[in-house]
C-alpha positions as CSV (number, residue, x, y, z in Angstrom):
1,M,-2.2,21.4,-26.1
2,T,-4.6,23.4,-28.2
3,D,-6.6,22.0,-31.1
4,E,-6.2,25.3,-32.9
5,I,-3.0,24.0,-34.4
6,V,-2.5,20.4,-35.3
7,F,0.8,18.5,-35.7
8,D,1.0,15.3,-37.7
9,R,3.8,13.0,-38.8
10,V,3.4,11.8,-42.4
11,G,6.3,9.6,-43.3
12,V,9.4,11.7,-42.8
13,W,7.4,15.0,-42.8
14,G,6.3,17.1,-39.9
15,V,2.9,18.6,-41.0
16,V,1.5,21.7,-39.3
17,T,-2.2,22.6,-39.9
18,L,-3.4,26.0,-38.7
19,N,-6.8,25.0,-37.5
20,R,-9.1,28.0,-36.9
21,P,-10.9,28.2,-40.2
22,K,-13.8,30.3,-38.9
23,A,-11.3,32.9,-37.8
24,L,-9.3,32.6,-41.0
25,N,-6.7,30.6,-39.0
26,A,-5.6,33.8,-37.2
27,L,-2.8,33.0,-34.7
28,T,-3.2,32.9,-31.0
29,M,-0.6,32.9,-28.2
30,D,-1.1,29.2,-27.7
31,M,-0.7,28.5,-31.4
32,V,2.6,30.3,-31.8
33,A,4.0,28.8,-28.6
34,A,3.1,25.3,-29.6
35,F,4.4,25.9,-33.2
36,R,7.8,27.0,-31.9
37,A,8.1,24.1,-29.4
38,R,7.3,21.6,-32.1
39,L,9.8,23.1,-34.6
40,A,12.4,22.8,-31.9
41,E,11.6,19.1,-31.5
42,W,11.5,18.4,-35.2
43,A,14.8,20.2,-35.8
44,D,16.5,17.6,-33.6
45,D,14.5,14.6,-34.7
46,H,16.4,12.5,-37.3
47,G,13.1,11.0,-38.3
48,V,11.8,14.3,-39.7
49,S,13.4,15.4,-43.0
50,A,11.1,18.4,-43.8
51,V,8.1,20.4,-42.6
52,L,4.9,21.3,-44.4
53,V,2.6,24.1,-43.2
54,K,-1.0,24.6,-44.4
55,G,-4.3,26.2,-43.3
56,A,-7.6,24.5,-42.5
57,G,-10.7,25.4,-44.6
58,E,-11.0,26.9,-48.0
59,K,-10.6,30.6,-47.3
60,A,-7.3,31.2,-45.6
61,F,-3.8,30.0,-45.0
62,C,-3.5,32.5,-42.1
63,A,-5.0,36.0,-42.0
64,G,-2.6,37.2,-39.3
65,G,-2.6,37.5,-35.5
66,D,-5.7,37.6,-33.4
67,I,-5.9,41.4,-33.6
68,R,-9.1,41.8,-31.6
69,W,-7.6,39.9,-28.7
70,L,-4.4,42.0,-28.9
71,H,-6.5,45.2,-28.9
72,D,-8.4,44.1,-25.8
73,E,-5.4,42.8,-24.0
74,A,-3.2,45.8,-24.7
75,R,-6.0,48.1,-23.5
76,K,-5.6,46.5,-20.1
77,D,-1.8,45.8,-20.1
78,P,0.5,46.7,-23.0
79,A,3.4,44.6,-21.6
80,S,1.2,41.6,-21.3
81,A,-0.1,41.9,-24.9
82,C,3.5,42.2,-26.1
83,E,4.2,38.7,-24.8
84,F,2.2,37.5,-27.8
85,F,4.6,39.4,-30.1
86,R,7.6,38.1,-28.2
87,E,6.5,34.5,-28.8
88,E,5.4,35.2,-32.4
89,Y,8.7,36.8,-33.3
90,R,10.7,33.9,-31.7
91,N,8.7,31.6,-33.8
92,N,9.4,33.6,-36.9
93,A,13.1,33.4,-36.1
94,A,12.8,29.6,-35.6
95,I,11.3,29.3,-39.1
96,H,14.0,31.5,-40.6
97,H,16.8,29.4,-39.0
98,F,15.1,26.0,-39.4
99,P,17.7,23.5,-40.5
100,K,15.4,21.4,-42.8
101,P,13.3,22.2,-45.8
102,Y,10.2,24.2,-44.9
103,V,7.2,24.3,-47.3
104,A,4.1,26.5,-46.9
105,L,1.0,26.0,-49.0
106,I,-0.3,29.6,-49.0
107,D,-3.5,28.9,-51.0
108,G,-5.9,31.5,-49.4
109,V,-5.6,34.7,-47.4
110,V,-2.1,35.2,-46.2
111,M,-1.6,38.4,-44.3
112,G,0.4,39.7,-41.3
113,G,1.3,36.8,-39.0
114,G,0.4,34.4,-41.8
115,V,3.2,35.9,-43.8
116,G,5.5,35.4,-40.8
117,V,4.9,31.7,-40.8
118,S,5.4,31.2,-44.5
119,V,7.7,33.8,-46.2
120,H,10.8,33.0,-44.0
121,G,10.7,29.3,-45.1
122,D,12.3,27.7,-48.1
123,F,9.3,27.2,-50.4
124,R,5.9,29.1,-50.6
125,V,3.3,27.6,-53.0
126,A,0.6,30.0,-54.0
127,G,-2.7,28.8,-55.4
128,D,-5.8,30.3,-57.1
129,R,-7.1,31.6,-53.7
130,T,-3.9,33.2,-52.6
131,L,-4.4,36.8,-51.4
132,F,-1.3,38.4,-49.8
133,A,-1.1,41.7,-48.0
134,M,0.7,43.4,-45.2
135,P,-2.1,45.9,-44.4
136,E,-0.8,47.1,-41.0
137,T,-0.5,50.8,-41.7
138,G,-4.2,50.8,-42.0
139,I,-4.7,49.7,-38.4
140,G,-2.0,51.9,-36.8
141,L,0.7,49.2,-36.8
142,F,3.5,48.4,-39.2
143,P,4.4,45.3,-41.3
144,D,6.1,43.3,-38.6
145,V,6.9,39.5,-38.3
146,G,10.1,40.2,-40.2
147,G,8.7,42.5,-42.7
148,G,11.6,44.8,-42.1
149,H,13.9,42.0,-43.4
150,F,12.1,40.5,-46.4
151,M,10.3,43.5,-47.8
152,P,13.4,45.8,-48.4
153,R,14.9,42.8,-50.2
154,L,12.1,42.4,-52.8
155,G,14.0,44.8,-55.1
156,G,13.5,48.4,-56.3
157,G,10.7,50.2,-54.5
158,L,8.4,47.1,-54.4
159,G,8.7,46.2,-50.8
160,L,8.3,49.8,-49.5
161,Y,5.2,50.2,-51.8
162,L,3.6,47.0,-50.5
163,A,4.5,48.0,-46.9
164,L,3.1,51.5,-47.0
165,T,0.0,50.9,-49.0
166,G,-1.0,47.4,-47.9
167,A,-1.6,46.6,-51.5
168,R,-3.1,43.1,-52.1
169,A,-1.4,40.6,-54.3
170,K,-2.8,37.4,-55.9
171,A,-0.7,34.4,-57.0
172,A,0.9,36.0,-60.1
173,D,2.0,39.0,-58.1
174,C,3.3,36.9,-55.2
175,L,5.5,35.0,-57.7
176,Y,6.6,38.2,-59.3
177,S,7.6,39.8,-56.1
178,G,9.2,36.7,-54.6
179,V,6.7,36.3,-51.8
180,A,5.9,32.9,-53.4
181,T,8.4,30.6,-55.0
182,H,5.8,28.5,-56.9
183,Y,2.2,28.5,-58.2
184,A,0.0,25.5,-58.4
185,P,-3.7,25.5,-59.2
186,T,-5.9,24.9,-56.2
187,D,-7.4,21.7,-57.5
188,K,-3.8,20.3,-57.8
189,M,-2.9,21.0,-54.2
190,P,-4.0,17.7,-52.7
191,A,-2.0,15.8,-55.4
192,L,1.0,18.1,-54.8
193,E,0.8,17.5,-51.0
194,A,0.6,13.7,-51.6
195,A,3.6,13.8,-53.9
196,L,5.6,15.7,-51.3
197,T,4.8,13.4,-48.4
198,D,5.3,10.2,-50.5
199,A,8.7,11.3,-51.8
200,D,12.0,9.7,-50.9
201,L,13.9,12.4,-49.0
202,S,16.8,10.2,-48.0
203,G,19.3,12.0,-50.4
204,D,19.1,15.8,-50.7
205,P,15.6,16.7,-49.4
206,G,15.7,20.3,-50.7
207,S,16.5,19.3,-54.2
208,V,13.8,16.6,-54.3
209,I,11.2,18.9,-52.9
210,G,12.2,21.6,-55.4
211,H,11.9,19.2,-58.3
212,I,8.4,18.1,-57.2
213,L,7.3,21.7,-56.8
214,D,8.7,22.5,-60.2
215,T,6.8,19.5,-61.7
216,Y,3.5,20.7,-60.3
217,A,4.1,24.4,-61.0
218,E,2.0,26.1,-63.7
219,D,1.9,29.6,-65.2
220,A,0.1,32.0,-62.8
221,G,-0.6,34.5,-65.6
222,A,0.6,38.1,-65.9
223,P,1.4,40.0,-62.7
224,T,-0.5,43.3,-62.4
225,L,2.4,44.7,-60.4
226,D,4.5,44.6,-63.5
227,D,2.2,47.1,-65.2
228,H,3.1,49.7,-62.5
229,R,6.7,48.6,-61.8
230,Q,8.4,51.6,-63.4
231,A,6.1,54.0,-61.4
232,I,6.6,52.0,-58.2
233,D,10.4,52.2,-58.5
234,R,10.4,55.8,-59.6
235,H,8.3,56.9,-56.6
236,F,9.4,54.5,-53.8
237,A,13.0,53.5,-54.5
238,G,15.9,55.4,-53.2
239,K,13.9,58.2,-51.4
240,A,15.5,59.8,-48.4
241,G,12.2,60.2,-46.6
242,L,8.4,59.6,-46.7
243,D,7.9,63.2,-47.6
244,D,9.9,62.7,-50.8
245,I,7.5,59.9,-51.8
246,I,4.5,62.0,-51.2
247,E,6.0,64.9,-53.2
248,A,6.9,62.7,-56.1
249,L,3.4,61.2,-56.2
250,R,1.8,64.7,-56.1
251,A,3.9,65.9,-59.0
252,D,2.7,62.9,-61.1
253,D,-0.6,63.4,-62.9
254,S,-1.0,59.6,-63.6
255,A,-4.0,57.5,-62.4
256,F,-1.5,55.3,-60.5
257,A,-0.1,58.3,-58.5
258,A,-3.6,59.6,-57.7
259,E,-4.8,56.2,-56.5
260,T,-1.7,55.6,-54.5
261,L,-1.9,59.0,-52.8
262,D,-5.6,58.3,-52.0
263,V,-4.6,55.1,-50.3
264,L,-1.7,56.7,-48.3
265,E,-4.0,59.5,-47.1
266,R,-6.1,56.9,-45.3
267,M,-3.3,55.3,-43.4
268,S,-1.9,56.2,-40.0
269,P,0.7,59.0,-40.4
270,T,2.6,57.6,-37.5
271,S,2.6,54.1,-38.9
272,M,3.8,55.3,-42.3
273,R,6.7,57.2,-40.7
274,L,7.6,54.1,-38.6
275,T,7.3,51.8,-41.6
276,F,9.6,53.9,-43.8
277,E,12.2,54.0,-41.0
278,Q,11.7,50.2,-40.4
279,M,12.4,49.4,-44.1
280,K,15.4,51.8,-44.2
281,R,17.0,50.3,-41.2
282,G,16.0,46.7,-42.0
283,A,17.7,46.8,-45.4
284,G,21.1,46.8,-43.6
285,L,20.3,44.4,-40.7
286,G,20.4,40.7,-40.3
287,F,17.2,38.8,-39.6
288,D,17.6,38.5,-35.8
289,E,18.4,42.2,-35.5
290,V,15.3,43.1,-37.4
291,M,13.2,41.0,-35.1
292,K,14.6,42.7,-32.1
293,M,14.0,46.1,-33.7
294,E,10.4,45.2,-34.5
295,F,9.8,44.1,-30.9
296,R,11.0,47.5,-29.7
297,M,8.7,49.2,-32.2
298,V,5.6,47.1,-31.3
299,R,6.1,47.6,-27.6
300,R,5.8,51.4,-28.1
301,V,2.9,51.0,-30.5
302,M,0.9,49.2,-27.9
303,E,1.4,52.2,-25.6
304,G,0.1,54.7,-28.2
305,H,-3.2,55.8,-29.8
306,D,-3.3,54.8,-33.4
307,F,-3.3,51.0,-33.1
308,F,-6.4,51.1,-30.9
309,E,-8.1,53.6,-33.1
310,G,-7.3,51.6,-36.2
311,V,-8.7,48.4,-34.8
312,R,-11.8,50.2,-33.6
313,A,-12.4,51.7,-37.1
314,Q,-11.6,48.6,-39.2
315,I,-12.6,45.7,-37.0
316,I,-14.8,46.7,-34.1
317,D,-17.1,49.5,-35.2
318,K,-16.2,49.1,-38.9
319,D,-16.9,52.7,-39.7
320,R,-13.7,52.9,-41.7
321,A,-13.1,56.4,-40.3
322,P,-10.1,56.3,-38.0
323,Q,-9.2,59.5,-36.2
324,W,-5.4,59.3,-36.3
325,R,-3.3,61.3,-33.8
326,P,-1.4,63.1,-35.3
327,A,-3.8,63.4,-38.2
328,E,-1.1,64.6,-40.7
329,I,2.3,63.3,-41.7
330,A,3.7,66.7,-40.9
331,G,2.7,66.2,-37.3
332,V,5.0,63.2,-36.8
333,G,8.6,64.4,-36.3
334,E,12.0,62.6,-36.3
335,A,12.1,62.5,-32.5
336,D,8.6,61.0,-32.4
337,V,9.8,58.2,-34.7
338,A,13.2,57.7,-33.1
339,R,11.8,56.8,-29.7
340,Y,10.1,53.7,-31.1
341,F,13.6,52.2,-31.8
342,D,15.1,52.8,-28.4
343,D,16.4,50.0,-26.3
344,L,13.9,48.3,-24.0
345,G,16.4,47.3,-21.3
346,D,15.3,44.1,-19.5
347,A,12.3,43.8,-21.8
348,E,14.4,43.3,-25.0
349,L,13.5,40.4,-27.3
350,V,16.0,37.6,-26.7
351,L,16.1,34.9,-29.4
352,P,17.2,31.3,-28.7
């Protein structure tokens, strides 16, 4: 058993603490395997009425998967590296289907894999330190861990905007978008956690938990996303392809359009094409089918160029100057994208 993830029983609660604070609680293979195994136990344990998930330290809930390890492992053996994703996606599915209330206290950095262990649960409580993003297009990946399911369902063009740009969102924007269900000030989080774990859940646990969260919830302030919502929907909703988004932004002389174009021009062209198609397909698929689709995608990404180049530029050398291949969106054709979605045969993701 790893000490990188800690499991406690507090009354009728199963409590999960992601315990790698120096690494912003980034997920490892051992962590996601242990997480899923414990959820399976708690699902069948009549003594457990609900689950609470939190991150150790003051900076992060969970900043994602251990990207540097994945980079190094996939360099040696892409199939081996993808066993991490297989286990992670199975854990995401276990959370989505968990039969009891699931509460995540997302007060801190919550990105990538951290979104996967929070957003698919029943309740997500943002705090003053919350900073959400799915920044994968900037490292040659795509917003996985079920991003193809929850992001197209955020309404209008919001999910696609967040997915393509990797835009960051604080508490008010997390509430506005639906990433969070509640906001509570950071200094109230200990009292909120105590109120939850002390509560009588013998009746309807979900209703009791919801009432407690409502009691502690406060006004998170005005969401900045709302200032740009009309432009986001105009440029990102209902478009037939990525090129239509780019053209619409180029035809707009607003500061928002210019800034958004500047961001997109730094992202991996292949990742943006993949992400657009992922969101398009995911909008019409059930959760488990999205996870299977994303596993097909990530398996091919690990055999490509841009993920390794993105991690080199952003995390290893930190020169922020990735050399994408192809370097332009026009260089990524429909056939190039389609192969990422092809069946993997015996390597397909199988969910319990």
